[in-house]
N, C-alpha and C positions, 0 to 999 in steps of 0.2 A: 179348248179343253178347260174342263172346268178343273180347278184345284181343289182335290178333295181334303177334308180335314182328317189330319192321322185320328184313328182312332187306338185307345187305349186296349190292351190285352183283356179278356176276362178274368175277373180274381175266381180263383178256383173257391169253392165254399169251405169253410173250417170244418176239420173232423168233428164228429162229435164228441162232447166232453163225456169223460168216464165219470161214472157216480162217484160221489165221496164217498169215501168208507171210513165208516165210524168203529172206533175200537173202544169197545167198552171193557174197564178191567174190572174183576170183583176184589174186592178188599173187605176182609170178612172182620167185624167188629171185634176188636181185642178187649179182653175183659181185665176190668180194673183191679179185681179180687185176683186174680192169676199174677198180673204185674206186681200187686203188692206181696205176694207170696215168693216171687221170684226176687224181691228185694230183702225180703225177712230171712227166708232159708239159708239161703249163702250167706247172708251177713252174719250167723252164728259161727261162720268160718272165716270173718273177715273180708268177704268180697260181697262189694256191693257194684249196682249198675247195671247188673242183670235184667230187671225190671224194666228199666229203660231202654234198652236193647229190644226187650220184647216188644214194647209200645211204639218203638220206631224211631225214638232219639238215640240215636247211636252216638253221635257227638258228647251228648248230654251222658249217656251210660258209662263212655271212655272218660269222662272228665270226672265223674264221681268215682269210678274204680280207681283211677291213679291217684286222685287226688286224695282219696282216704289213705291208700298205701302210702303216700308220702306223707300224711298228718301223722299216721301210725309210726312211720319212722322217725318222726321228730318226736312224739312222745316217748318212745322207747328211751330216745336220748335223756329226754327229761328225768327217765327212771332213775337216771344217776344220780339225780339231786332230789329224789323222792316226791317230787310234784306230777311226773309222768305216771304215779299209781293213781292219782285223783283226777289227772285230763283225760288219760287215754278212755276208762270206762264213760266218762261224759260225753266224750267225742263218738263214741262207738252207738251209746243210746242217741245220741241227736240225730245221726248218721241213719240209725236204723228207724227212727220215725219219719224225719225229712224225706229220705229217698224214696220211703216206701209210698207214703202220700202223694208225692211228686209223678210217682211213676202211676199210681193209680189214677191221677187226674188227666196224666198225658194221654191215657187210653179214653178219656170222656171228651176229650177235645179233639181226637181225630176221627 
C-alpha cells in the first residue's frame, strides 16, 4: 500500500468584486459680488459675517459676527468717556471694508 500524500481542499474562487462607485457632488460657484453684498447690506444694521457664511466659511463668519458685537460693546462703553464716538464709526468702516473684501476673496478661492 502506498501512502498517499494528503491533498488540500480546493480553494473556492473569490466572488467578483463590485465596481467602485464614484460620487460626484456638484458645488456651484459662489459669486464674490453677492458675498460682498451680504456683508455690506446687513452691515448697515450692525450685522457682519453673513457673506462669509454664504461663501462657506462658517467659522470665519461667526467669528466676525460675534467679534464685531463684542467690539461694539466695548465701543459703547467707551462712549461714556467720549472716545467711543470716534472709535465706533472707525471700527464700523474698517469692518465694512475688510469683511466684504475677504468674503469676496473667499468665493474665488473655493
